[in-house]
N, CA, C and O atoms as CSV, one atom per row, in Angstrom:
chain,resi,resn,atom,element,x,y,z
A,1,MET,N,N,9.026,-2.585,-1.376
A,1,MET,CA,C,8.543,-2.925,-0.062
A,1,MET,C,C,7.227,-2.202,0.239
A,1,MET,O,O,6.258,-2.817,0.686
A,2,GLY,N,N,7.205,-0.907,-0.008
A,2,GLY,CA,C,5.982,-0.144,0.218
A,2,GLY,C,C,4.854,-0.613,-0.680
A,2,GLY,O,O,3.708,-0.722,-0.244
A,3,PHE,N,N,5.178,-0.889,-1.934
A,3,PHE,CA,C,4.163,-1.363,-2.888
A,3,PHE,C,C,3.564,-2.679,-2.416
A,3,PHE,O,O,2.345,-2.846,-2.422
A,4,ALA,N,N,4.413,-3.609,-2.008
A,4,ALA,CA,C,3.941,-4.919,-1.559
A,4,ALA,C,C,3.019,-4.782,-0.349
A,4,ALA,O,O,1.983,-5.442,-0.279
A,5,LEU,N,N,3.390,-3.935,0.590
A,5,LEU,CA,C,2.551,-3.740,1.770
A,5,LEU,C,C,1.221,-3.064,1.412
A,5,LEU,O,O,0.174,-3.418,1.954
A,6,LEU,N,N,1.271,-2.092,0.501
A,6,LEU,CA,C,0.020,-1.456,0.057
A,6,LEU,C,C,-0.910,-2.483,-0.580
A,6,LEU,O,O,-2.107,-2.509,-0.295
A,7,LEU,N,N,-0.358,-3.317,-1.434
A,7,LEU,CA,C,-1.163,-4.326,-2.125
A,7,LEU,C,C,-1.813,-5.281,-1.138
A,7,LEU,O,O,-3.016,-5.528,-1.221
A,8,LYS,N,N,-1.043,-5.817,-0.211
A,8,LYS,CA,C,-1.590,-6.768,0.751
A,8,LYS,C,C,-2.610,-6.109,1.668
A,8,LYS,O,O,-3.637,-6.709,1.986
A,9,TYR,N,N,-2.338,-4.888,2.094
A,9,TYR,CA,C,-3.260,-4.190,2.980
A,9,TYR,C,C,-4.583,-3.930,2.264
A,9,TYR,O,O,-5.653,-4.135,2.838
A,10,TYR,N,N,-4.512,-3.483,1.023
A,10,TYR,CA,C,-5.729,-3.169,0.275
A,10,TYR,C,C,-6.577,-4.416,0.041
A,10,TYR,O,O,-7.799,-4.373,0.178
A,11,THR,N,N,-5.932,-5.522,-0.312
A,11,THR,CA,C,-6.701,-6.746,-0.563
A,11,THR,C,C,-7.309,-7.296,0.723
A,11,THR,O,O,-8.339,-7.968,0.681
A,12,ARG,N,N,-6.693,-7.023,1.844
A,12,ARG,CA,C,-7.206,-7.541,3.111
A,12,ARG,C,C,-8.246,-6.623,3.751
A,12,ARG,O,O,-9.228,-7.106,4.315
A,13,HIS,N,N,-8.046,-5.304,3.673
A,13,HIS,CA,C,-8.902,-4.354,4.384
A,13,HIS,C,C,-9.808,-3.522,3.482
A,13,HIS,O,O,-10.710,-2.851,3.984
A,14,GLY,N,N,-9.600,-3.544,2.176
A,14,GLY,CA,C,-10.447,-2.793,1.269
A,14,GLY,C,C,-10.170,-1.298,1.252
A,14,GLY,O,O,-10.975,-0.520,0.740
A,15,ARG,N,N,-9.058,-0.902,1.799
A,15,ARG,CA,C,-8.642,0.495,1.794
A,15,ARG,C,C,-7.126,0.521,1.909
A,15,ARG,O,O,-6.493,-0.488,2.221
A,16,PHE,N,N,-6.557,1.691,1.650
A,16,PHE,CA,C,-5.117,1.838,1.773
A,16,PHE,C,C,-4.752,2.306,3.182
A,16,PHE,O,O,-5.528,3.016,3.821
A,17,PRO,N,N,-3.579,1.911,3.664
A,17,PRO,CA,C,-3.160,2.361,4.989
A,17,PRO,C,C,-2.822,3.847,4.977
A,17,PRO,O,O,-2.467,4.404,3.938
A,18,ARG,N,N,-2.934,4.471,6.119
A,18,ARG,CA,C,-2.606,5.893,6.242
A,18,ARG,C,C,-1.106,6.113,6.406
A,18,ARG,O,O,-0.598,7.207,6.159
A,19,GLY,N,N,-0.409,5.068,6.824
A,19,GLY,CA,C,1.033,5.206,7.014
A,19,GLY,C,C,1.635,3.968,7.645
A,19,GLY,O,O,0.971,2.945,7.813
A,20,ARG,N,N,2.893,4.083,7.987
A,20,ARG,CA,C,3.655,2.964,8.541
A,20,ARG,C,C,3.060,2.453,9.844
A,20,ARG,O,O,3.171,1.264,10.144
A,21,ALA,N,N,2.442,3.310,10.610
A,21,ALA,CA,C,1.914,2.933,11.919
A,21,ALA,C,C,0.845,1.842,11.849
A,21,ALA,O,O,0.570,1.187,12.855
A,22,GLU,N,N,0.244,1.638,10.688
A,22,GLU,CA,C,-0.808,0.629,10.559
A,22,GLU,C,C,-0.258,-0.779,10.339
A,22,GLU,O,O,-1.029,-1.730,10.213
A,23,PHE,N,N,1.054,-0.920,10.292
A,23,PHE,CA,C,1.674,-2.229,10.087
A,23,PHE,C,C,2.431,-2.663,11.328
A,23,PHE,O,O,3.278,-1.928,11.836
A,24,ALA,N,N,2.127,-3.845,11.811
A,24,ALA,CA,C,2.892,-4.416,12.916
A,24,ALA,C,C,4.297,-4.748,12.409
A,24,ALA,O,O,4.482,-5.078,11.238
A,25,ASP,N,N,5.263,-4.661,13.286
A,25,ASP,CA,C,6.643,-4.961,12.903
A,25,ASP,C,C,6.783,-6.376,12.351
A,25,ASP,O,O,7.588,-6.610,11.450
A,26,GLU,N,N,6.017,-7.311,12.874
A,26,GLU,CA,C,6.079,-8.690,12.402
A,26,GLU,C,C,5.635,-8.792,10.945
A,26,GLU,O,O,6.202,-9.559,10.166
A,27,VAL,N,N,4.623,-8.020,10.587
A,27,VAL,CA,C,4.117,-8.013,9.210
A,27,VAL,C,C,5.183,-7.448,8.273
A,27,VAL,O,O,5.444,-8.014,7.211
A,28,VAL,N,N,5.791,-6.344,8.662
A,28,VAL,CA,C,6.837,-5.719,7.851
A,28,VAL,C,C,7.997,-6.687,7.668
A,28,VAL,O,O,8.511,-6.832,6.559
A,29,ASP,N,N,8.415,-7.347,8.737
A,29,ASP,CA,C,9.511,-8.317,8.640
A,29,ASP,C,C,9.161,-9.466,7.713
A,29,ASP,O,O,9.995,-9.898,6.918
A,30,TYR,N,N,7.942,-9.961,7.804
A,30,TYR,CA,C,7.497,-11.080,6.968
A,30,TYR,C,C,7.508,-10.698,5.484
A,30,TYR,O,O,8.030,-11.440,4.652
A,31,VAL,N,N,6.936,-9.552,5.162
A,31,VAL,CA,C,6.893,-9.109,3.760
A,31,VAL,C,C,8.303,-8.789,3.263
A,31,VAL,O,O,8.625,-9.064,2.107
A,32,ALA,N,N,9.131,-8.221,4.109
A,32,ALA,CA,C,10.519,-7.922,3.728
A,32,ALA,C,C,11.254,-9.197,3.330
A,32,ALA,O,O,12.003,-9.209,2.353
A,33,ARG,N,N,11.042,-10.256,4.078
A,33,ARG,CA,C,11.680,-11.534,3.712
A,33,ARG,C,C,11.148,-12.046,2.379
A,33,ARG,O,O,11.906,-12.598,1.582
A,34,GLN,N,N,9.842,-11.867,2.128
A,34,GLN,CA,C,9.253,-12.339,0.877
A,34,GLN,C,C,9.807,-11.601,-0.335
A,34,GLN,O,O,10.077,-12.217,-1.365
A,35,VAL,N,N,9.978,-10.293,-0.222
A,35,VAL,CA,C,10.458,-9.501,-1.362
A,35,VAL,C,C,11.978,-9.335,-1.344
A,35,VAL,O,O,12.558,-8.678,-2.207
A,36,LYS,N,N,12.608,-9.949,-0.337
A,36,LYS,CA,C,14.073,-9.989,-0.238
A,36,LYS,C,C,14.729,-8.606,-0.170
A,36,LYS,O,O,15.685,-8.318,-0.889
A,37,VAL,N,N,14.190,-7.766,0.709
A,37,VAL,CA,C,14.795,-6.466,0.998
A,37,VAL,C,C,14.807,-6.286,2.514
A,37,VAL,O,O,13.992,-6.892,3.211
A,38,PRO,N,N,15.701,-5.477,3.027
A,38,PRO,CA,C,15.706,-5.219,4.473
A,38,PRO,C,C,14.430,-4.489,4.901
A,38,PRO,O,O,13.944,-3.610,4.189
A,39,ALA,N,N,13.902,-4.848,6.040
A,39,ALA,CA,C,12.697,-4.193,6.561
A,39,ALA,C,C,12.916,-2.699,6.761
A,39,ALA,O,O,11.968,-1.916,6.708
A,40,SER,N,N,14.156,-2.308,6.989
A,40,SER,CA,C,14.462,-0.890,7.196
A,40,SER,C,C,14.198,-0.045,5.949
A,40,SER,O,O,14.076,1.175,6.053
A,41,GLU,N,N,14.108,-0.671,4.769
A,41,GLU,CA,C,13.811,0.051,3.529
A,41,GLU,C,C,12.462,0.765,3.595
A,41,GLU,O,O,12.255,1.778,2.926
A,42,LEU,N,N,11.556,0.236,4.398
A,42,LEU,CA,C,10.233,0.850,4.500
A,42,LEU,C,C,10.320,2.259,5.075
A,42,LEU,O,O,9.452,3.089,4.805
A,43,GLY,N,N,11.340,2.536,5.854
A,43,GLY,CA,C,11.526,3.867,6.413
A,43,GLY,C,C,11.759,4.931,5.355
A,43,GLY,O,O,11.562,6.119,5.612
A,44,LEU,N,N,12.179,4.512,4.162
A,44,LEU,CA,C,12.439,5.444,3.068
A,44,LEU,C,C,11.206,5.695,2.200
A,44,LEU,O,O,11.227,6.565,1.329
A,45,TYR,N,N,10.144,4.944,2.430
A,45,TYR,CA,C,8.951,5.058,1.588
A,45,TYR,C,C,8.163,6.312,1.951
A,45,TYR,O,O,7.885,6.554,3.125
A,46,ASP,N,N,7.806,7.106,0.950
A,46,ASP,CA,C,7.038,8.340,1.153
A,46,ASP,C,C,5.544,8.018,1.070
A,46,ASP,O,O,5.034,7.705,-0.006
A,47,TRP,N,N,4.859,8.094,2.183
A,47,TRP,CA,C,3.444,7.725,2.255
A,47,TRP,C,C,2.523,8.790,1.681
A,47,TRP,O,O,1.323,8.544,1.558
A,48,THR,N,N,3.039,9.967,1.323
A,48,THR,CA,C,2.177,11.039,0.829
A,48,THR,C,C,2.602,11.555,-0.532
A,48,THR,O,O,1.985,12.492,-1.039
A,49,GLY,N,N,3.608,10.997,-1.133
A,49,GLY,CA,C,4.150,11.534,-2.369
A,49,GLY,C,C,3.561,10.949,-3.637
A,49,GLY,O,O,2.611,10.167,-3.609
A,50,ARG,N,N,4.155,11.351,-4.748
A,50,ARG,CA,C,3.697,10.916,-6.067
A,50,ARG,C,C,3.877,9.426,-6.271
A,50,ARG,O,O,3.058,8.782,-6.926
A,51,THR,N,N,4.947,8.874,-5.714
A,51,THR,CA,C,5.173,7.438,-5.865
A,51,THR,C,C,4.051,6.652,-5.206
A,51,THR,O,O,3.572,5.664,-5.762
A,52,ASN,N,N,3.634,7.082,-4.036
A,52,ASN,CA,C,2.540,6.417,-3.335
A,52,ASN,C,C,1.254,6.500,-4.152
A,52,ASN,O,O,0.529,5.513,-4.271
A,53,GLU,N,N,0.972,7.662,-4.709
A,53,GLU,CA,C,-0.226,7.823,-5.541
A,53,GLU,C,C,-0.168,6.913,-6.759
A,53,GLU,O,O,-1.174,6.317,-7.143
A,54,TYR,N,N,1.010,6.805,-7.365
A,54,TYR,CA,C,1.186,5.936,-8.527
A,54,TYR,C,C,0.994,4.473,-8.140
A,54,TYR,O,O,0.346,3.720,-8.866
A,55,HIS,N,N,1.550,4.070,-7.007
A,55,HIS,CA,C,1.375,2.699,-6.535
A,55,HIS,C,C,-0.092,2.386,-6.279
A,55,HIS,O,O,-0.577,1.312,-6.636
A,56,ARG,N,N,-0.793,3.327,-5.661
A,56,ARG,CA,C,-2.223,3.121,-5.416
A,56,ARG,C,C,-2.996,2.955,-6.720
A,56,ARG,O,O,-3.873,2.097,-6.821
A,57,ALA,N,N,-2.673,3.770,-7.707
A,57,ALA,CA,C,-3.349,3.674,-9.005
A,57,ALA,C,C,-3.073,2.328,-9.655
A,57,ALA,O,O,-3.976,1.717,-10.227
A,58,GLN,N,N,-1.837,1.863,-9.571
A,58,GLN,CA,C,-1.493,0.560,-10.142
A,58,GLN,C,C,-2.271,-0.559,-9.454
A,58,GLN,O,O,-2.763,-1.471,-10.119
A,59,ILE,N,N,-2.384,-0.496,-8.154
A,59,ILE,CA,C,-3.090,-1.529,-7.398
A,59,ILE,C,C,-4.572,-1.513,-7.733
A,59,ILE,O,O,-5.167,-2.562,-7.978
A,60,ARG,N,N,-5.176,-0.317,-7.747
A,60,ARG,CA,C,-6.600,-0.232,-8.098
A,60,ARG,C,C,-6.844,-0.769,-9.501
A,60,ARG,O,O,-7.799,-1.514,-9.721
A,61,ASP,N,N,-5.991,-0.399,-10.451
A,61,ASP,CA,C,-6.141,-0.864,-11.827
A,61,ASP,C,C,-6.021,-2.386,-11.903
A,61,ASP,O,O,-6.824,-3.043,-12.566
A,62,HIS,N,N,-5.040,-2.933,-11.238
A,62,HIS,CA,C,-4.825,-4.380,-11.255
A,62,HIS,C,C,-6.014,-5.142,-10.668
A,62,HIS,O,O,-6.383,-6.207,-11.163
A,63,LEU,N,N,-6.607,-4.588,-9.614
A,63,LEU,CA,C,-7.717,-5.254,-8.944
A,63,LEU,C,C,-9.080,-4.882,-9.522
A,63,LEU,O,O,-10.101,-5.428,-9.105
A,64,GLY,N,N,-9.101,-3.951,-10.486
A,64,GLY,CA,C,-10.353,-3.591,-11.136
A,64,GLY,C,C,-11.195,-2.577,-10.381
A,64,GLY,O,O,-12.415,-2.549,-10.540
A,65,PHE,N,N,-10.565,-1.746,-9.564
A,65,PHE,CA,C,-11.271,-0.708,-8.833
A,65,PHE,C,C,-10.912,0.653,-9.409
A,65,PHE,O,O,-9.948,0.783,-10.163
A,66,ARG,N,N,-11.694,1.666,-9.050
A,66,ARG,CA,C,-11.383,3.034,-9.428
A,66,ARG,C,C,-11.710,3.939,-8.261
A,66,ARG,O,O,-12.427,3.544,-7.341
A,67,VAL,N,N,-11.189,5.150,-8.295
A,67,VAL,CA,C,-11.447,6.122,-7.247
A,67,VAL,C,C,-12.909,6.543,-7.318
A,67,VAL,O,O,-13.427,6.806,-8.404
A,68,CYS,N,N,-13.572,6.607,-6.178
A,68,CYS,CA,C,-14.976,7.044,-6.144
A,68,CYS,C,C,-15.046,8.537,-6.392
A,68,CYS,O,O,-14.199,9.303,-5.932
A,69,GLY,N,N,-16.061,8.931,-7.118
A,69,GLY,CA,C,-16.258,10.346,-7.423
A,69,GLY,C,C,-17.634,10.812,-6.989
A,69,GLY,O,O,-18.367,10.085,-6.319
A,70,VAL,N,N,-17.973,12.020,-7.374
A,70,VAL,CA,C,-19.259,12.621,-7.025
A,70,VAL,C,C,-20.418,11.801,-7.604
A,70,VAL,O,O,-21.439,11.609,-6.943
A,71,VAL,N,N,-20.258,11.329,-8.818
A,71,VAL,CA,C,-21.307,10.538,-9.471
A,71,VAL,C,C,-21.613,9.291,-8.662
A,71,VAL,O,O,-22.774,8.897,-8.547
A,72,ASP,N,N,-20.587,8.667,-8.100
A,72,ASP,CA,C,-20.786,7.469,-7.279
A,72,ASP,C,C,-21.569,7.787,-6.018
A,72,ASP,O,O,-22.387,6.981,-5.574
A,73,ALA,N,N,-21.331,8.936,-5.448
A,73,ALA,CA,C,-22.028,9.326,-4.201
A,73,ALA,C,C,-23.523,9.531,-4.453
A,73,ALA,O,O,-24.352,9.258,-3.585
A,74,GLU,N,N,-23.851,10.009,-5.637
A,74,GLU,CA,C,-25.262,10.268,-5.954
A,74,GLU,C,C,-25.957,8.963,-6.219
A,74,GLU,O,O,-27.154,8.948,-6.506
């Protein structure tokens, strides 16, 4: 559930959400129906942990992006 929301948010906004507060309840319900899990499962998702970092890396890799570094800023 968290992965699906991260993916959709990133493709739509070009950045990752900071947390659950950035999703309207209607959006969470809609995606929950699509992935066939209860919307309440999102409450268990850790927005700051290793799983979230791994999901972000998978999404960036799939979409062909990488984390910006110092070289990019220059």
